[in-house]
DODONU-859531 format. One line per field, with one value per residue (C-alpha): x, y, z; residue in three letters; residue number from 0. Coordinates in steps of 0.2 Angstrom, whole numbers. Example, Ala and Ser with C-alpha at 12.3 -4.5 7.8 and 13.67 -1.06 7.14 Angstrom:
// residues 2
u	62_68
v	-22_-5
w	39_36
code	Ala_Ser
pos	0_1
This chain:
// residues 665
u	-51_-39_-21_-23_-37_-28_-8_-20_-26_-8_0_-18_-10_6_0_-14_3_14_-1_-5_13_15_-3_6_22_11_2_16_27_11_8_27_24_7_15_30_19_7_23_31_46_53_38_34_17_7_-6_-20_-33_-50_-59_-75_-76_-93_-98_-95_-82_-70_-64_-54_-45_-38_-32_-23_-14_-11_-7_7_16_15_23_36_40_37_27_13_1_-15_-17_-37_-37_-54_-57_-70_-82_-86_-103_-114_-116_-136_-136_-132_-113_-105_-102_-91_-81_-68_-62_-44_-42_-27_-27_-12_-18_-7_0_14_3_18_16_9_3_-9_-7_-19_-11_-21_-18_-29_-44_-45_-37_-30_-29_-16_-18_-13_-23_-20_-28_-41_-53_-54_-69_-78_-75_-60_-52_-58_-51_-36_-18_-8_10_26_41_55_69_75_63_51_52_47_35_26_28_16_7_1_2_-14_-22_-21_-27_-41_-49_-43_-31_-18_-3_15_26_30_11_9_20_21_9_-4_-6_-25_-22_-13_1_-4_-3_-11_-25_-21_-27_-19_-13_-23_-32_-18_-8_-21_-24_-7_-7_-19_-12_3_-5_-14_-3_7_-10_-15_4_2_-15_-7_10_-3_-9_6_13_17_24_37_41_42_58_64_65_76_89_81_85_72_75_75_59_52_59_51_35_31_46_46_29_33_45_38_21_32_41_24_17_34_30_10_15_28_19_2_4_19_21_39_54_55_71_59_47_61_67_50_45_61_57_40_46_57_44_34_48_52_33_35_50_47_28_36_50_36_28_46_51_36_36_42_34_18_14_20_6_-4_-8_-13_-3_-5_-19_-31_-23_-41_-48_-30_-36_-54_-47_-40_-55_-66_-56_-57_-78_-75_-63_-76_-94_-86_-79_-99_-109_-110_-116_-132_-137_-134_-148_-161_-162_-165_-184_-185_-180_-191_-204_-200_-199_-212_-206_-207_-196_-173_-159_-143_-133_-121_-107_-90_-76_-73_-63_-67_-47_-45_-55_-51_-66_-80_-95_-103_-123_-134_-140_-144_-153_-164_-164_-173_-184_-193_-195_-204_-192_-193_-183_-186_-173_-172_-154_-145_-155_-161_-143_-137_-154_-145_-163_-159_-179_-185_-188_-185_-184_-181_-191_-195_-212_-213_-214_-226_-239_-238_-237_-248_-247_-262_-261_-263_-283_-282_-279_-269_-250_-244_-229_-222_-210_-202_-197_-182_-184_-181_-197_-199_-213_-217_-227_-242_-233_-219_-226_-221_-203_-201_-183_-183_-188_-172_-160_-169_-160_-145_-141_-147_-136_-122_-123_-121_-129_-143_-156_-154_-171_-185_-203_-209_-226_-238_-244_-257_-249_-249_-244_-230_-218_-216_-196_-189_-175_-174_-187_-200_-201_-212_-206_-216_-219_-211_-200_-201_-186_-193_-185_-188_-175_-174_-169_-154_-137_-138_-124_-129_-144_-134_-137_-127_-118_-124_-146_-148_-166_-167_-170_-184_-182_-199_-188_-196_-190_-178_-174_-158_-154_-161_-151_-135_-135_-136_-121_-112_-117_-111_-95_-98_-103_-93_-97_-114_-115_-129_-145_-156_-172_-174_-175_-158_-149_-147_-139_-127_-122_-114_-109_-100_-88_-85_-71_-65_-79_-66_-55_-73_-79_-63_-57_-76_-76_-56_-65_-78_-67_-52_-68_-75_-59_-57_-73_-66_-47_-56_-67_-54_-40_-52_-54_-36_-31_-46_-51_-50_-60_-72_-73_-76_-89_-100_-98_-106_-120_-117_-124_-113_-119_-110_-97_-93_-98_-80_-86_-103_-99_-85_-98_-111_-100_-95_-113_-118_-103_-108_-127_-122_-110_-122_-135_-122_-119_-138_-148_-142_-156_-142_-129_-138_-145_-128_-122_-137_-134_-114_-124_-133_-117_-108_-118_-123_-103_-102_-114_-108_-92_-96_-105_-91_-82_-90_-97_-78_-65_-72_-68_-49_-48_-54_-41_-27_-24_-18_-24
v	-420_-420_-413_-393_-393_-399_-389_-374_-378_-379_-366_-353_-361_-355_-336_-337_-340_-326_-313_-319_-318_-300_-296_-305_-292_-277_-281_-282_-268_-257_-264_-263_-244_-240_-249_-237_-221_-228_-229_-214_-213_-201_-198_-208_-211_-207_-215_-204_-213_-212_-199_-188_-180_-177_-165_-152_-150_-160_-146_-141_-155_-154_-134_-140_-153_-137_-127_-143_-139_-125_-116_-134_-134_-151_-156_-167_-177_-186_-202_-205_-222_-228_-245_-249_-247_-232_-224_-207_-200_-204_-224_-234_-243_-248_-265_-268_-256_-257_-241_-235_-222_-211_-198_-188_-171_-160_-144_-143_-134_-137_-155_-160_-179_-184_-200_-217_-232_-246_-265_-281_-272_-261_-242_-233_-215_-207_-188_-175_-160_-147_-156_-139_-150_-166_-168_-179_-196_-194_-186_-202_-214_-204_-211_-195_-194_-181_-177_-187_-171_-161_-154_-172_-170_-152_-157_-173_-159_-147_-160_-172_-155_-147_-165_-165_-147_-150_-167_-174_-187_-195_-202_-200_-200_-218_-223_-209_-216_-236_-249_-255_-270_-272_-262_-272_-263_-253_-259_-254_-268_-274_-289_-304_-314_-328_-331_-325_-342_-352_-347_-350_-367_-375_-369_-378_-396_-394_-391_-408_-417_-408_-411_-428_-429_-424_-433_-450_-443_-441_-457_-465_-451_-450_-470_-467_-451_-464_-477_-465_-461_-442_-441_-437_-417_-416_-427_-414_-397_-403_-410_-393_-384_-370_-365_-362_-352_-340_-339_-336_-320_-315_-316_-308_-292_-289_-291_-281_-265_-270_-275_-271_-255_-257_-268_-281_-289_-297_-305_-308_-321_-329_-328_-341_-350_-351_-355_-367_-380_-378_-389_-399_-403_-407_-417_-427_-432_-436_-447_-458_-460_-464_-477_-487_-501_-492_-508_-506_-488_-490_-505_-495_-508_-505_-496_-485_-495_-489_-472_-464_-466_-456_-442_-442_-443_-427_-421_-421_-413_-398_-402_-397_-381_-377_-376_-369_-352_-355_-357_-335_-333_-347_-338_-320_-328_-337_-321_-313_-313_-312_-295_-294_-298_-287_-271_-264_-266_-256_-255_-255_-257_-249_-262_-269_-260_-260_-254_-236_-225_-238_-245_-247_-265_-259_-247_-251_-241_-226_-228_-217_-204_-215_-227_-214_-205_-225_-226_-210_-214_-229_-241_-260_-269_-289_-304_-318_-314_-322_-319_-339_-341_-330_-339_-354_-360_-367_-371_-351_-341_-323_-311_-292_-280_-260_-249_-248_-265_-266_-254_-263_-284_-278_-289_-292_-291_-304_-295_-298_-281_-272_-267_-250_-242_-225_-219_-209_-220_-221_-237_-256_-265_-282_-292_-309_-322_-329_-346_-338_-334_-352_-347_-336_-331_-327_-306_-306_-317_-306_-288_-295_-300_-279_-273_-283_-273_-256_-252_-258_-253_-255_-249_-262_-261_-279_-281_-299_-304_-318_-334_-341_-327_-325_-312_-309_-313_-305_-314_-322_-330_-325_-334_-332_-335_-337_-323_-329_-315_-300_-287_-270_-253_-234_-223_-216_-233_-243_-237_-238_-243_-264_-266_-258_-265_-278_-295_-309_-300_-287_-292_-285_-267_-262_-245_-237_-233_-213_-200_-193_-208_-212_-188_-192_-208_-201_-182_-194_-205_-191_-184_-203_-203_-218_-211_-221_-240_-238_-230_-244_-241_-253_-263_-278_-289_-287_-293_-310_-301_-289_-302_-312_-298_-289_-301_-304_-293_-287_-289_-293_-304_-314_-318_-323_-336_-343_-343_-352_-365_-369_-373_-380_-392_-394_-398_-411_-421_-420_-427_-440_-447_-444_-453_-469_-468_-469_-482_-494_-490_-505_-511_-499_-502_-520_-517_-504_-516_-528_-519_-515_-499_-486_-484_-502_-499_-483_-491_-487_-468_-469_-475_-462_-449_-456_-459_-440_-434_-443_-441_-419_-423_-434_-418_-407_-419_-418_-400_-393_-392_-377_-379_-366_-379_-394_-384_-382_-398_-402_-389_-399_-414_-410_-400_-415_-429_-416_-412_-433_-439_-428_-430_-447_-447_-435_-448_-466_-456_-449_-462_-478_-487_-477_-484_-504_-498_-494_-479_-467_-448
w	-471_-486_-486_-492_-478_-464_-472_-471_-455_-449_-456_-451_-432_-435_-440_-424_-410_-420_-417_-401_-396_-402_-392_-376_-381_-384_-367_-356_-361_-358_-342_-337_-340_-331_-317_-318_-318_-303_-291_-289_-291_-275_-269_-251_-245_-227_-222_-213_-204_-208_-198_-201_-221_-227_-245_-236_-223_-236_-243_-226_-225_-246_-239_-223_-241_-245_-232_-228_-241_-246_-229_-228_-249_-249_-266_-262_-270_-269_-279_-287_-296_-306_-313_-320_-333_-346_-342_-344_-328_-328_-324_-342_-340_-356_-352_-365_-365_-348_-341_-331_-325_-313_-310_-300_-289_-286_-275_-290_-304_-314_-316_-334_-340_-352_-357_-364_-362_-369_-362_-367_-373_-361_-359_-346_-345_-331_-332_-318_-310_-299_-280_-280_-290_-278_-278_-261_-266_-272_-257_-246_-258_-264_-258_-252_-256_-251_-260_-252_-248_-233_-228_-223_-204_-204_-218_-207_-189_-198_-207_-190_-178_-191_-190_-171_-171_-182_-181_-165_-173_-159_-172_-172_-186_-186_-187_-201_-212_-210_-220_-206_-206_-212_-225_-242_-251_-267_-283_-299_-304_-321_-331_-338_-354_-348_-363_-375_-366_-368_-387_-389_-374_-387_-403_-401_-393_-410_-421_-414_-417_-434_-440_-435_-445_-460_-459_-459_-475_-480_-475_-493_-500_-484_-488_-505_-500_-486_-497_-510_-498_-488_-472_-459_-461_-479_-478_-465_-477_-495_-486_-475_-471_-485_-480_-463_-466_-479_-467_-452_-460_-467_-446_-442_-451_-452_-434_-432_-444_-437_-420_-410_-424_-422_-420_-403_-398_-388_-399_-413_-400_-396_-413_-417_-402_-408_-427_-418_-408_-423_-435_-421_-419_-438_-440_-421_-434_-449_-439_-427_-448_-454_-437_-443_-457_-471_-482_-475_-475_-495_-499_-485_-470_-456_-443_-427_-426_-412_-410_-416_-398_-390_-402_-396_-379_-385_-393_-375_-367_-378_-380_-363_-362_-379_-368_-353_-367_-375_-361_-358_-376_-372_-356_-364_-379_-366_-356_-373_-371_-353_-357_-369_-360_-343_-352_-343_-326_-315_-305_-305_-296_-295_-297_-298_-287_-298_-290_-295_-283_-270_-273_-255_-252_-232_-232_-231_-242_-235_-241_-228_-237_-252_-240_-235_-253_-259_-247_-252_-270_-259_-264_-257_-247_-243_-241_-229_-219_-202_-188_-186_-186_-173_-161_-165_-171_-191_-193_-189_-204_-202_-212_-215_-225_-225_-223_-240_-244_-227_-239_-254_-246_-228_-213_-201_-182_-169_-170_-189_-192_-204_-198_-199_-197_-196_-208_-196_-184_-175_-163_-172_-174_-175_-177_-171_-175_-162_-163_-154_-138_-130_-133_-115_-124_-142_-137_-128_-140_-151_-140_-136_-155_-156_-145_-150_-168_-170_-187_-177_-167_-149_-142_-149_-150_-155_-160_-162_-179_-184_-189_-207_-216_-229_-234_-251_-255_-272_-283_-300_-293_-281_-265_-248_-233_-221_-208_-188_-188_-198_-197_-202_-205_-209_-216_-198_-190_-199_-205_-226_-222_-214_-229_-246_-262_-263_-273_-263_-268_-281_-277_-261_-264_-279_-284_-294_-310_-315_-327_-314_-304_-303_-304_-286_-283_-290_-276_-263_-269_-272_-254_-249_-258_-266_-284_-297_-285_-293_-310_-313_-313_-325_-323_-311_-326_-333_-317_-325_-342_-332_-321_-340_-351_-337_-333_-352_-352_-368_-382_-395_-385_-379_-398_-404_-391_-394_-411_-408_-394_-411_-425_-413_-410_-426_-433_-422_-427_-443_-438_-430_-443_-456_-446_-442_-459_-466_-450_-455_-475_-482_-465_-468_-487_-487_-475_-483_-500_-494_-486_-468_-458_-456_-439_-437_-446_-436_-420_-410_-416_-413_-396_-390_-395_-387_-371_-375_-370_-359_-346_-352_-346_-330_-326_-328_-319_-304_-300_-302_-318_-329_-345_-353_-351_-357_-372_-378_-375_-384_-398_-397_-401_-417_-426_-420_-430_-444_-447_-445_-457_-469_-467_-470_-482_-493_-492_-496_-513_-517_-511_-507_-524_-521_-503_-508_-520_-508_-515_-500_-508
code	Met_Asn_Asn_Lys_Leu_Leu_Lys_Phe_Ile_Leu_Leu_Thr_Leu_Tyr_Cys_Val_Met_Ser_Val_Ala_Leu_Gly_Phe_Met_Ile_Val_Asn_Asp_Asn_Ala_Asp_Tyr_Glu_Ile_Asn_Gln_Arg_Tyr_His_Leu_Ser_Gly_Tyr_Lys_Gln_Ile_Tyr_Val_Pro_Lys_Phe_Asn_Leu_Ser_Gln_Glu_Thr_Tyr_Lys_Glu_Tyr_Ile_Gln_Leu_Val_Asn_Asp_Ala_Ser_Val_Ser_Thr_Glu_Thr_Pro_Val_Ile_Ile_Arg_Ala_Thr_Tyr_Ile_Gly_Trp_Ser_Asn_Asn_Gly_Leu_Gly_Asp_Val_Asn_Trp_Leu_Gln_Asn_Arg_Asn_Lys_Ile_Thr_Phe_Tyr_Ser_Thr_Asn_Lys_Ser_Gln_Lys_Leu_Asp_Lys_Thr_Ile_Ser_Ala_His_Gly_Val_Lys_Thr_Thr_Ile_Asn_Thr_Asp_Ser_Ile_Asp_Asn_Leu_Asn_Phe_Glu_Lys_Thr_Ile_Asn_Gly_Glu_Leu_Phe_Tyr_Lys_Glu_Asn_Lys_Asn_Asp_Glu_Lys_Phe_Leu_Lys_Tyr_Phe_Ile_Asp_Lys_Leu_Gln_Gln_Lys_Tyr_Glu_Leu_Ser_Ile_Thr_Glu_Asn_Glu_Leu_Thr_Gln_Arg_Pro_Glu_Gln_Lys_Ala_Pro_Ser_Ser_Val_Ile_Ser_Leu_Thr_Asn_Thr_Asn_Leu_Tyr_Thr_Ile_Ile_Ser_Val_Ser_Ile_Ile_Phe_Tyr_Phe_Ile_Phe_Ser_Phe_Ile_Trp_Val_Val_Asn_Lys_Ser_Lys_Glu_Ile_Ala_Ile_Tyr_Asn_Leu_Asn_Gly_Phe_Asn_Ile_Ser_Asp_Ile_Thr_Lys_Lys_Leu_Phe_Ile_Asn_Ser_Leu_Thr_Val_Thr_Ala_Val_Phe_Ser_Tyr_Ile_Phe_Ser_Ser_Leu_Ile_Ile_Leu_Lys_Arg_Leu_Ser_Leu_Asp_Tyr_Thr_Ile_Lys_Ser_Leu_Cys_Ile_Phe_Gly_Leu_Ser_Tyr_Val_Thr_Thr_Tyr_Leu_Ala_Val_Lys_Ile_Ile_Thr_Arg_Arg_Ser_Thr_Ile_Asn_Gln_Ile_Asn_Asn_Lys_Leu_Phe_Phe_Lys_Tyr_Ser_His_Phe_Thr_Leu_Tyr_Leu_Val_Lys_Ile_Ile_Ile_Phe_Ser_Phe_Ser_Leu_Ala_Thr_Ser_Val_Gly_Ile_Val_Ile_Ile_Leu_Ser_Tyr_Leu_Pro_Thr_Ile_Lys_Asn_Asn_Asn_Asn_Ser_Asn_Tyr_Gly_Val_Leu_Tyr_Pro_Pro_Ile_Val_Gly_Tyr_Ser_Val_Asp_Met_Ser_Ser_Ser_Ile_Gln_Thr_Asn_Asn_Leu_Tyr_Arg_Val_Gln_Glu_Glu_Leu_Gly_Ala_Leu_His_Ser_Ser_Glu_Asn_Gln_Leu_Ser_Ser_Glu_Ile_Asn_Asp_Ser_Lys_Leu_Lys_Thr_Thr_Glu_Val_Asn_Asp_Asn_Phe_Leu_Asn_Lys_Tyr_Pro_Leu_Lys_Ser_Thr_Asn_Asn_Lys_Ile_Leu_Thr_Ile_Asp_Ser_Asn_Glu_Ser_Ser_Gly_Ile_Val_Leu_Leu_Ser_Glu_Gln_Leu_Lys_Lys_Ala_Ser_Asn_Ile_Lys_Ser_Glu_Ile_Asn_Asn_Ile_Phe_Lys_Ala_Asn_Pro_Asn_Leu_Pro_Ser_Asn_Ile_Lys_Phe_Thr_Trp_Ile_Lys_Ser_Gly_Gln_Tyr_Ile_Lys_Thr_Phe_Gly_Asn_Lys_Glu_Asn_Lys_Val_Pro_Ala_Glu_Val_Val_Ile_Val_Phe_Thr_Lys_Asn_Asn_Ile_Asp_Gly_Ser_Tyr_Ile_Asn_Ser_Ser_Gln_Thr_Asn_Pro_Tyr_Ser_Phe_Leu_Ile_Pro_Met_Lys_Lys_Asn_Thr_Tyr_Thr_Gln_Leu_Asn_Ser_Ala_Leu_Ile_Ala_Asp_Gly_Ser_Glu_Ser_Val_Tyr_Pro_Ser_Phe_Ile_Lys_Glu_Ser_Gln_Ile_Pro_Leu_Val_Asn_Val_Val_Ser_Ile_Met_Gly_Asn_Pro_Val_Asn_Tyr_Ile_Phe_Ile_Asn_Ile_Phe_Ala_Phe_Leu_Ile_Phe_Leu_Phe_Met_Ile_Leu_Ala_Thr_Val_Asn_Phe_Tyr_Ile_Lys_Val_Tyr_Lys_Lys_Lys_Ile_Ala_Ile_Tyr_Arg_Leu_Gln_Gly_Val_Ser_Trp_Val_Ile_Thr_Tyr_Phe_Pro_Ile_Val_Ile_Met_Ile_Phe_Ile_Gln_Tyr_Val_Val_Gly_Leu_Leu_Asn_Val_Ile_Lys_Asn_Gly_Trp_Asp_Asn_Asn_Thr_Ile_Met_Leu_Ile_Leu_Phe_Tyr_Leu_Leu_Ile_Glu_Ser_Ile_Thr_Phe_Val_Leu_Cys_Ile_Ser_Lys_Ile_Glu_Lys_Lys_Asp_Leu_Leu_Asn_Ile_Leu_Lys_Gly_Asp_Asn_Asn
pos	0_1_2_3_4_5_6_7_8_9_10_11_12_13_14_15_16_17_18_19_20_21_22_23_24_25_26_27_28_29_30_31_32_33_34_35_36_37_38_39_40_41_42_43_44_45_46_47_48_49_50_51_52_53_54_55_56_57_58_59_60_61_62_63_64_65_66_67_68_69_70_71_72_73_74_75_76_77_78_79_80_81_82_83_84_85_86_87_88_89_90_91_92_93_94_95_96_97_98_99_100_101_102_103_104_105_106_107_108_109_110_111_112_113_114_115_116_117_118_119_120_121_122_123_124_125_126_127_128_129_130_131_132_133_134_135_136_137_138_139_140_141_142_143_144_145_146_147_148_149_150_151_152_153_154_155_156_157_158_159_160_161_162_163_164_165_166_167_168_169_170_171_172_173_174_175_176_177_178_179_180_181_182_183_184_185_186_187_188_189_190_191_192_193_194_195_196_197_198_199_200_201_202_203_204_205_206_207_208_209_210_211_212_213_214_215_216_217_218_219_220_221_222_223_224_225_226_227_228_229_230_231_232_233_234_235_236_237_238_239_240_241_242_243_244_245_246_247_248_249_250_251_252_253_254_255_256_257_258_259_260_261_262_263_264_265_266_267_268_269_270_271_272_273_274_275_276_277_278_279_280_281_282_283_284_285_286_287_288_289_290_291_292_293_294_295_296_297_298_299_300_301_302_303_304_305_306_307_308_309_310_311_312_313_314_315_316_317_318_319_320_321_322_323_324_325_326_327_328_329_330_331_332_333_334_335_336_337_338_339_340_341_342_343_344_345_346_347_348_349_350_351_352_353_354_355_356_357_358_359_360_361_362_363_364_365_366_367_368_369_370_371_372_373_374_375_376_377_378_379_380_381_382_383_384_385_386_387_388_389_390_391_392_393_394_395_396_397_398_399_400_401_402_403_404_405_406_407_408_409_410_411_412_413_414_415_416_417_418_419_420_421_422_423_424_425_426_427_428_429_430_431_432_433_434_435_436_437_438_439_440_441_442_443_444_445_446_447_448_449_450_451_452_453_454_455_456_457_458_459_460_461_462_463_464_465_466_467_468_469_470_471_472_473_474_475_476_477_478_479_480_481_482_483_484_485_486_487_488_489_490_491_492_493_494_495_496_497_498_499_500_501_502_503_504_505_506_507_508_509_510_511_512_513_514_515_516_517_518_519_520_521_522_523_524_525_526_527_528_529_530_531_532_533_534_535_536_537_538_539_540_541_542_543_544_545_546_547_548_549_550_551_552_553_554_555_556_557_558_559_560_561_562_563_564_565_566_567_568_569_570_571_572_573_574_575_576_577_578_579_580_581_582_583_584_585_586_587_588_589_590_591_592_593_594_595_596_597_598_599_600_601_602_603_604_605_606_607_608_609_610_611_612_613_614_615_616_617_618_619_620_621_622_623_624_625_626_627_628_629_630_631_632_633_634_635_636_637_638_639_640_641_642_643_644_645_646_647_648_649_650_651_652_653_654_655_656_657_658_659_660_661_662_663_664
């Protein structure tokens, strides 16, 4: 690694820090503006207890709010907040484009606002609309505010009276205006600058490391300056500060014009801090070198012996960081052939559920209509459940299926006949393996569990089935579970909210994919007030890919972080080899001229590389075999081996004689 390349890396790191700082300030300013607009100045929130509303009746509630506002001359706003991704309303979601939206539905028709603010690569739209344009989902999830004025008491009394008359809600003014303990304070959900902080922190660390390596390469020049009476500040200025100043000015102008689009005092102060830190870093590196024996530096004698071990420890840390950031890309690439081979999959899933308009996590998601439609579409439900733990028998295998599943994968009764299930059955259905006949209390225990759960039917029909049968449970890998206790659900014997699609097992509900499937599902979601929670309908083979892509965040940031981490790791490979050769140049020259193999000559580096990857593999084994991580480790090993060999070959071919003569350049 020659001095020009090292200097280029240092100046590039400075530019990265400067640009990252600019984006941080842009994000902070945008977050502040969003937060200011989100919290309605001059308005007070009221907390209406949950009561039964439906797609057919919610407009009556909106009319009640409107009447209270008009009658008491008190402006009212319902704030609806959406957090999710861009989608086309047809089951297709762009997981690479986050989208947030805050809409203020007001009784004051004159209020107008339509603004889009970008922060962290996410666009947040803030606008106003008439309260008459609220739909069912936004109504049940929206937050209600009234304008504080002289009519406060009059408005609250009118509103409470109407709630009591219309919905028989018994509530006091104090209860209406005080936030319930179980409800978290409202706050706009915003991203953080963690990635940018990481980039700046890593850049500062490696700025110092590469400064040190660069100064070591310039040690002979530094010694000559020192002997000629130059102090450390003068040496630092001659070596680097002039170039750094030009780079700093360019970075400042670029960030101000392109990123911030204005002059910012905050950015100016922080830029000066970064410049000062860079100067101090370079100054300290020069001082460390200067404090060593000047005579040794001029005569190219060994100094900083064993420093390469410290440098290599830093490289291992960067290896871990780079490995962690790159796993997602490997997972995506590894699943592409799987998706290609499963293009004929006949089943899809509503996955993943997102926040949508349901920002109040204390409220449950309603999916009763969705469940019935899924049943009518022939969806298959099959999964293990927690019934065995509730019975306190960990050895007992308990599963749950729906009638559609048993139509496709039938079980046999004790007389060896295929079981038939009435799809309109409203009682609970539990199938018991005949091997459990000796367990006299099994029925009573299951009865008690069902009665204790309001979402399960209280009446149960038990049926004995032949032993030795299995239930196929769906997942990333299909499993067969002994059919010992099997709960059977129909469209009439279960509350849909008990069995809705979830993050825990997205494969538990497989829906046949047909031309208008999502249209029918979406109609049910609208009726449930959960349309925004399930915008995505994908093939079940795409679940692993969506899991990765949906948590990637902004694609530009994700790609930049991965490239940044990989390049830093690559530079560290070059730095460790270069530094080792600089420190042990004569020893290496003598070994190689005597015909000693490069493995023995560079044994300390070879053994450290070996230890690094052995530790990496052992860590993977300890945490469970992960083929994607192992593939990534092997890829990094290949890259490091090739870079290591090429670097050594080039240095030896070009500089072996110079090294023997003691020439540093």
